[in-house]
N, C-alpha and C positions, 0 to 999 in steps of 0.2 A: 665720584663714588669712592668710598673708603676701600683701600686695597684689600684689607682683611675681609671685608664683606663681599667684595668682588670674587676673591678666591673661594670663599665659602659657597657663594652662589654657583661658581663654575664646578666645584666639587659636587654640589647637590645635583646639578644637571648631569654630571657624569654618572652618578649613582643611578639616575633614572634612565640613562641611555647607554653608557659605557658598560660593556660586559653583560648586557641584558639579553644576549643571544641564548635561546633555549638549547638544551641538549636534545638533539633530534635523533641520536643514535638508537637503533632498535630494529626489530623485525615487525613489520606492519602487515596487516591483512586488509587489502583494499577492495572496495566495490567501485566499479567503473560503469558509468551510464553514457552510452553514445548520444551525443546531441547533434547539432548541424554537421553535415558532411559537405562542406564547401569545396573540398578537393576531389569530390566524387570517387572515393575509395570503393573498390569492389567489396561486396559482402558486408557493408556498413549499414546497419538498420538503426535508424533514429529511435531512441527509447530503449533499445536492447541493453541489458545489463550483464556484467560479469562480476562474480563475487569470489572472494578468497584468493585474490591475486597477491602473491607474496612480494614485498618490497623490503629490502634490507638497506638501511641507511647507516653509513659510517660518517664520523665527523672528526675533524682535526681543526681546532680553533673555529673559525667561521666557515671553513671549507667543508662541503658535504658531498658524498657520493651515494647515489641510490641505484641499487641493482635489482631489476625486476626478475623474479624467478618464475618457475612453473611454465605453463603454456603461454602466458603473456610474454615472458622473457624470450621464449623460443620464437614467438611471432615477431617481436621487436628485432631480434637478431636476424631473422630472415628478411624482414621488410626494410629495416633501416641499416643493418650492419652491426648493431650493438644492442645490448640490453642494459647499458649503464649510463645513467644521467650524472652530470657533474655540475656543481654550482656552489651556492653559499646560503647560509642562514643569517638573517638580519632581524633581530628581535624574535618574533615568532613566525616570520615569513620564510618559507623554504622556496628557493628559486634554483631550478636545475634545468640543464639543457642536454639533450642527446642529439649531437650533430650526425645526421645520416651519412653513411659512406657508400651505401649501395646505390649506384646510379641506374636510372631507367630512362627510356626514350619514348617520345611521341613525335613522329616525323623527324624534324631536325632539332627538336627540343631535347636536351639532356638535363635531368634534374635528380636531386636527392630530396628526401623528406627529413625534416628536423622536427623534434618533439620538445616542447617546453613544459616542464612541470612547475606549476605555480600553486603553492599550497600554504596553508596556515596551520600551525600546531597549537592546540589548546589542551594542555596536559598530555594525555596519551591518545588524542584524537586529531587526525589530520583531515582537512577538507580543502577542496580547490578544484583545479582542472588541469588537463593535459591538452595542449594545442599542437596540432600537427600542421606544418606549413611546408610549402615547396621552395627549394632553393634551385633556381633555374640558370641556364646559360644565356638568358635574355633573348633567345631566338624568337621570332614572331610566332612560331609553332607552339610556344609556351603560353600563349595568351590565356588559355583556360586555367592555367595553374598560377599565373601571376597574382599574388595577393590572396590566394585561397587559404582557407583555414578550416580544418575539421576539429571538433572538440569533444572531449569526454569530461564529464563531471566526476569527481572522485571524493570518496570519504573512506576512512579506515581507522583502525586502532592498532595499538601495540600493547603487549602486557604491561601492567603498571611498573614504573621504574622503581 
């Protein structure tokens, strides 16, 4: 292959992929709908929705932080130990995790709950899901939590950029 042509091809690929991360910064208003409750959380009703959940995303390069406000933020803080997700943006995909720090026990099982925000941004609209999973001490008493997942679908908007 001609070296000039190869360099032009590589540059064209870079324009298509390099620097293609979206600017996710903003104040979003989310709607969340509870789906399956694989971790058997108390007071989780499948199909129940919450609207107007505030999420503020800040971005530095590809690194993003999402802080949940309002009642949802208070709930996350009490249940998981924080209301702040951290992660990155790649293209239009937003991937953030909130590693729970509040431990709970069931018999000899000790566990925390982690939350993973998996979203996609299209203009000023974000869609996706939040998955809640248990991180256990692998004690046999943890059998009901091993591999469990509870899920919420999400969609939301931010004011136009």
